C-alpha positions, 0 to 999 in steps of 0.5 A, a space after each residue: 201089403 200083398 192082396 190076400 189069397 182068395 180062399 174057396 170053400 170045400 164045395 169047390 174040392 168035392 167035385 174034383 175028389 168025386 170025379 177022380 174017384 169015379 175015374 178010379 184014382 185015389 184022391 188022398 195023395 193029391 189032397 195031402 200034397 196040396 195041404 188039404 186035410 181029408 177030414 175037412 171034406 166033411 165040412 162044406 163050409 171049411 175054407 182052403 186056399 185057391 192056390 191049394 186047389 190049383 196044386 191038387 189039380 196040378 199034382 193029379 195031372 202029373 201022376 195020372 198023365 192025363 193032360 185033359 184031366 179037368 175036362 174028364 173030371 167034369 164028365 165023371 164027377 157025381 152031380 150031387 158033389 156040385 152042391 147048391 149050384 147044380 140043385 139050383 140049376 135043376 130047380 130053375 124054370 129054364 136053362 137061362 134062369 139056372 145059368 143066371 144063378 150060377 155063383 162063384 166065391 172068388 170070381 165072376 160069372 157073366 151071362 150076356 145076351 145080344 141078339 141071337 147069341 148069348 155068352 156065358 163067361 167066367 172072369 177072374 180077379 183082374 180080368 185074368 183067365 183061369 188056368 187051363 185045367 180049371 177053365 176046362 172043368 168049369 166050362 164042361 161042368 156048365 154044359 154037363 149040368 145044363 144037359 142034365 137039367 134040360 134032359 137034352 144033349 144040346 151043344 154050344 154054338 162056340 167054346 172059347 178058352 184063354 189058354 193055348 190049344 193043347 196038342 190034341 183037342 179031340 176030346 174037347 170037340 167030342 165033349 162039347 160037340 161044337 167048335 172049340 177055340 183057344 187063345 181067345 183071351 177069355 173062358 166062355 160059352 157062346 149059346 144060342 139065345 133061344 136055348 136059354 128058354 129050354 125048360 128044366 125037367 125038374 123045375 121046383 120053385 119051392 126048392 129053388 126059393 130055399 136054395 136061393 136063401 141059403 146061397 145068399 146067406 153063404 155069399 153074405 158071409 164070404 169076405 169080398 176081395 177087390 184086388 188092385 188088379 181089378 181096379 186097374 183093369 177097369 181103369 185101363 178100359 176107360 183109358 183105352 177109350 181115350 187113346 194110347 194108355 200109359 202107366 202114368 195115366 193109369 196111376 193118376 186115374 187110380 189116384 196113386 203114384 207110378 212107383 206105387 202102381 208098379 209095386 202094388 201090381 207086383 204083389 199080385 204077380 203082375 206088371 203094368 205091361 202084363 195087365 195092359 197086354 191082357 186087357 188089350 188081348 181079351 178085347 181084341 179077341 172079343 171084337 174080332 170074334 164078334 165081327 162088327 168092328 173092323 180090324 183097323 177100328 179094333 186097333 184104334 179102340 185098343 189104343 194102338 197108334 199104328 196098325 202094324 203095332 197091333 198086328 205084331 201084338 196080336 200075332 204074339 198073343 195068338 199066333 195068328 194075324 187078326 184077319 186069320 183069327 177073324 177068318 177062322 170064325 167066318 166073320 167080316 168086315 176087315 
């Protein structure tokens, strides 16, 4: 059976509607085109298919002729339209505590600190990266929310997007006030770890406790979706540690047949090769951006039997050689 399509509550739609309205656009035609009932906007617990939300954004980009619409919506949406997420961030003691309370109904948000740098990362089911407009909206809204919470115009150390660089990225660099990297295999903010200790201006422990109980109750009532691709991605990460992977080895690890592996991935619009490619791309970018793993070792860790094969794959993924990619980030060793 095909994996069920993820659903979002109308809370995910409200900031989009708010941003469009503030920018002078009538969101009604976009909602109608996506099959989202405008009456549902009044019910925060109403649920809509994730695909409908993507359709709304795509139609709005087309009609407004704004290729950076996701970023611009994040800049202009009324903060109150962000609902419980924004108020939990505002009420937290520090920015780090606020970011640890970010939740999403169908995806994963990870905050990992490593020495002087911390990474706030958005991960979709199967380890895939969100489409461009969604990714740019999310990362921009995280930064805007963090700036409002702390009352400071701080900047990330680096912004990473999984999609290719658009023809004009000046707006991205203006908003984030930081290096913005594209085709990195992930959607993430890299922050100074010390920034996470920045106090939030409106910290309110009592309100935060109420918001946390509300969020926990809502999450408990949200159906969990564990896709086959999620399991496949986790298994591939294990397989890569033992040498060059194969569909047969992955199927064995997942306790299924190769035929069923291919058929089930197809129901999620994936193939074994595409899933492996994505996992390798993502891990390669992380190793190379981090800088503590040599290029040759990165190729070995990703299961490539020859360094030349890794170079060809990486050039296909990013348009750069591994050395060029690492050079852009000022990293070593090679």
